C-alpha positions as CSV (number, residue, x, y, z in Angstrom):
1,M,24.0,-1.2,-22.1
2,A,24.0,-3.6,-19.0
3,A,26.1,-1.1,-16.9
4,S,23.9,1.5,-17.5
5,L,20.7,-0.2,-16.5
6,L,22.6,-1.4,-13.4
7,A,23.5,2.7,-12.8
8,L,19.2,3.0,-12.9
9,V,18.3,-0.1,-10.9
10,V,20.9,1.8,-7.7
11,A,19.7,5.1,-8.7
12,L,15.6,4.2,-8.2
13,L,17.1,1.8,-4.9
14,V,18.6,5.0,-3.4
15,G,15.1,6.9,-4.2
16,A,13.2,4.0,-2.0
17,G,15.8,3.5,0.8
18,A,15.5,7.5,1.3
19,G,12.2,7.3,3.1
20,V,14.5,5.9,6.6
21,D,11.6,5.9,8.4
22,R,12.9,9.5,10.7
23,F,8.9,9.5,11.9
24,A,8.7,6.7,14.0
25,A,10.7,8.0,17.3
26,A,6.5,10.1,16.7
27,T,4.4,6.9,17.1
28,V,2.4,5.8,19.3
29,E,2.8,2.0,20.5
30,A,-0.7,1.6,22.6
31,E,-2.9,-1.6,21.5
32,G,-6.1,-0.3,20.9
33,T,-5.8,3.4,19.8
34,E,-8.3,4.7,18.6
35,V,-7.5,5.2,14.0
36,T,-8.7,8.5,13.5
37,Y,-9.3,10.4,10.3
38,G,-6.2,12.6,9.9
39,S,-4.1,10.3,11.4
40,V,-0.9,9.1,10.2
41,V,-0.4,4.9,10.0
42,K,1.0,1.6,8.9
43,L,-1.0,-1.2,7.3
44,M,0.7,-4.1,7.6
45,H,-0.9,-7.2,6.5
46,E,-1.5,-9.7,8.8
47,K,-0.6,-13.1,6.5
48,T,3.0,-11.3,5.2
49,K,3.9,-9.0,7.8
50,H,4.6,-6.6,5.4
51,R,4.3,-2.8,5.6
52,L,1.5,-1.1,2.6
53,H,4.1,1.0,0.7
54,S,5.1,2.5,-2.3
55,H,6.7,4.8,-4.5
56,D,7.6,7.0,-6.9
57,V,8.1,4.1,-9.2
58,P,5.0,3.2,-12.2
59,Y,4.6,0.2,-13.3
60,G,5.7,-1.1,-16.9
61,S,2.0,-2.8,-17.3
62,G,-1.5,-2.0,-16.7
63,S,-2.4,1.9,-16.0
64,G,1.6,3.1,-15.8
65,Q,0.3,5.0,-12.4
66,Q,2.5,4.7,-9.0
67,S,2.7,0.8,-8.3
68,V,2.1,-0.3,-4.9
69,T,3.5,-3.5,-3.0
70,G,4.1,-4.7,0.2
71,F,7.2,-4.0,2.3
72,P,9.0,-6.4,4.6
73,E,10.8,-3.4,6.8
74,G,9.1,-1.2,9.7
75,D,11.0,1.4,9.6
76,D,10.9,2.5,6.1
77,S,9.1,5.6,5.7
78,N,8.0,5.1,2.3
79,S,5.2,3.1,4.0
80,Y,2.7,5.7,5.7
81,W,-0.7,6.6,4.8
82,I,-2.2,9.4,5.9
83,V,-6.4,8.5,6.6
84,K,-8.6,10.8,5.4
85,P,-12.5,11.4,5.1
86,T,-13.8,11.4,1.1
87,P,-15.3,15.2,0.6
88,D,-18.7,14.7,0.4
89,S,-18.7,12.9,4.4
90,S,-19.2,15.3,7.6
91,A,-16.4,13.7,9.1
92,K,-13.0,16.0,10.9
93,Q,-10.1,15.7,12.0
94,G,-9.7,13.8,14.4
95,D,-13.1,11.4,14.3
96,A,-13.2,8.0,15.4
97,I,-13.5,5.9,12.4
98,E,-17.0,3.1,12.5
99,T,-17.0,0.3,10.1
100,G,-18.1,0.8,7.1
101,S,-17.3,4.1,6.5
102,I,-15.7,5.1,3.3
103,I,-11.8,7.0,3.8
104,K,-9.2,7.3,1.7
105,L,-5.9,6.7,1.9
106,Q,-3.4,9.3,0.9
107,H,0.3,8.8,0.9
108,M,3.1,10.5,3.1
109,R,5.5,11.2,0.7
110,T,4.1,11.1,-2.9
111,R,0.5,12.5,-1.5
112,K,-1.5,10.2,-3.8
113,W,-3.9,8.7,-3.5
114,L,-4.8,4.4,-2.8
115,H,-6.6,3.8,-6.0
116,S,-8.3,0.4,-7.8
117,H,-8.9,-0.5,-11.3
118,L,-10.2,-2.4,-14.0
119,H,-7.1,-2.8,-14.8
120,A,-4.9,-6.1,-14.4
121,S,-2.2,-5.6,-11.1
122,P,1.2,-7.5,-13.1
123,L,1.8,-10.6,-12.6
124,S,-1.7,-12.4,-11.1
125,G,-4.2,-10.6,-13.1
126,N,-5.8,-9.2,-10.4
127,L,-7.7,-5.8,-9.9
128,E,-4.4,-3.1,-10.4
129,V,-4.1,-1.5,-7.3
130,S,-1.8,1.7,-7.5
131,C,-1.3,4.9,-6.4
132,F,-3.1,7.7,-8.3
133,G,-3.8,11.9,-7.9
134,G,-2.4,14.4,-5.9
135,D,-3.9,16.9,-3.3
136,E,-5.5,18.6,-6.6
137,Q,-6.5,15.6,-7.8
138,S,-8.6,12.4,-6.4
139,D,-11.6,10.1,-8.0
140,T,-14.0,8.2,-6.3
141,G,-11.4,5.1,-7.7
142,D,-9.1,6.5,-4.1
143,Y,-12.8,5.4,-1.8
144,W,-11.9,2.2,0.1
145,R,-14.8,0.9,2.7
146,L,-13.8,-0.3,5.7
147,E,-14.5,-3.4,7.3
148,I,-14.0,-5.3,10.5
149,E,-13.5,-7.9,11.6
150,G,-15.4,-9.3,14.2
151,T,-17.8,-7.6,16.8
152,G,-15.6,-4.1,16.9
153,K,-18.0,-0.8,15.8
154,L,-14.8,1.7,15.8
155,W,-11.2,1.1,14.4
156,K,-8.4,0.6,16.7
157,R,-4.9,0.1,16.0
158,D,-4.0,-3.6,15.7
159,Q,-7.4,-5.0,15.0
160,K,-8.5,-7.2,11.8
161,V,-10.4,-4.7,8.7
162,R,-10.7,-5.8,5.7
163,L,-10.5,-2.7,3.1
164,R,-12.9,-3.0,-0.6
165,H,-12.9,-1.0,-3.0
166,V,-16.0,1.1,-3.5
167,D,-15.6,1.2,-8.3
168,T,-14.5,-2.1,-7.7
169,G,-15.2,-4.0,-5.2
170,G,-11.9,-5.5,-4.8
171,Y,-10.6,-5.8,-1.4
172,L,-7.2,-4.5,-0.9
173,H,-5.2,-8.2,-1.0
174,S,-2.0,-9.5,-1.2
175,H,0.3,-13.4,-0.4
176,N,3.2,-14.7,-0.2
177,K,2.5,-17.1,-2.9
178,K,5.9,-17.7,-5.5
179,Y,5.7,-16.7,-8.9
180,N,8.0,-17.9,-11.9
181,R,9.0,-15.0,-13.8
182,L,12.0,-14.7,-16.5
183,G,13.7,-12.3,-16.9
184,G,16.0,-12.4,-20.5
185,G,15.4,-16.1,-20.4
186,Q,17.5,-16.1,-18.3
187,Q,17.2,-15.3,-14.4
188,E,13.8,-16.8,-12.6
189,V,13.0,-14.2,-10.3
190,K,10.8,-15.4,-7.4
191,H,8.1,-13.5,-5.3
192,F,7.2,-10.3,-6.4
193,M,10.3,-8.1,-6.2
194,L,12.1,-4.3,-6.8
195,C,13.5,-5.5,-9.4
196,E,10.7,-7.0,-11.2
197,V,9.1,-3.8,-11.1
198,I,12.6,-3.1,-13.0
199,T,12.5,-5.4,-15.0
200,C,9.0,-4.0,-16.3
201,L,10.6,-0.8,-16.3
202,L,13.6,-1.9,-18.5
203,G,13.0,-4.3,-21.0
204,S,14.1,-7.6,-20.6
205,H,16.7,-7.7,-17.5
206,S,16.7,-9.4,-14.6
207,F,19.1,-8.5,-11.4
208,P,19.2,-11.1,-9.7
209,I,21.7,-9.2,-6.9
210,L,19.2,-7.4,-5.6
211,N,16.5,-9.0,-3.9
212,I,14.8,-7.3,-1.6
213,L,11.2,-9.1,-1.0
214,L,8.3,-6.8,-2.4
215,M,5.0,-9.0,-2.0
216,Q,2.6,-8.0,-4.6
217,V,-0.7,-5.9,-3.4
218,C,-3.5,-6.8,-5.2
219,G,-7.5,-6.4,-5.4
220,V,-9.5,-9.2,-5.4
221,R,-13.6,-9.4,-6.0
222,E,-13.4,-12.4,-2.5
223,K,-13.4,-11.7,0.6
224,R,-10.1,-13.8,2.3
225,A,-7.7,-14.2,5.1
226,E,-5.2,-13.0,2.8
227,N,-7.1,-9.9,3.0
228,I,-6.5,-9.1,6.6
229,W,-4.8,-5.7,7.2
230,L,-3.5,-4.4,10.5
231,A,-3.0,-0.8,11.5
232,A,0.5,-1.0,13.2
233,E,3.2,2.0,13.9
234,G,1.6,5.7,13.3
235,V,1.2,9.0,14.7
236,Y,-2.8,8.3,15.8
237,L,-4.3,11.7,16.6
238,P,-6.6,11.9,19.8
239,V,-10.3,11.1,19.7
240,N,-11.7,14.5,18.7
241,K,-14.5,14.8,21.9
242,S,-16.7,17.9,20.9
243,K,-19.5,15.4,19.2
């Protein structure tokens, strides 16, 4: 039984790691580049330097939707998000994005939307953040309001921003706090590792060999330093000059 479970874990790891970043060769590295609709970017958590990340592994509790975490490496293609306007917006591809704008973030590989709701996150019990829907399925749980820190009016690469979920009021949040999590009464798992996701999926089993640190991502209603994100690696579409 343990061997078969370990085989499944390895399969999940292979799937998660299949996204070695072949997209990186095309990335724009200029600081201050404006983030526009249609750009494909990675969002880096300021405090932990982890990238907002997802792959086709569901939560084992809460909504059961596709999990969202923070990934430590910058070269994984499962951390790319397409910045899109809401359907009722007049914004077009290439338009600059002002503070206060409501945006959607589509996970590039799985086509699901960054989403939140009132389900509890698996470790901290805050608002769960997941990936939901697809190209033909979306709702207001996918809407996030951009809040730029400081005096800037337009979203730019490496600029501090917060993303506030429209339906719940929760800020996209992560941290590097440690949690004591027991798997099967034997192994203590610290941080939100991939083995934490596996434990949720497979029951009371822990695989300490899989110490791939994936930080928990959740939503919190308080404005904190741990709510800060920056647009990092990506392909930034030129600003639309036709307006």
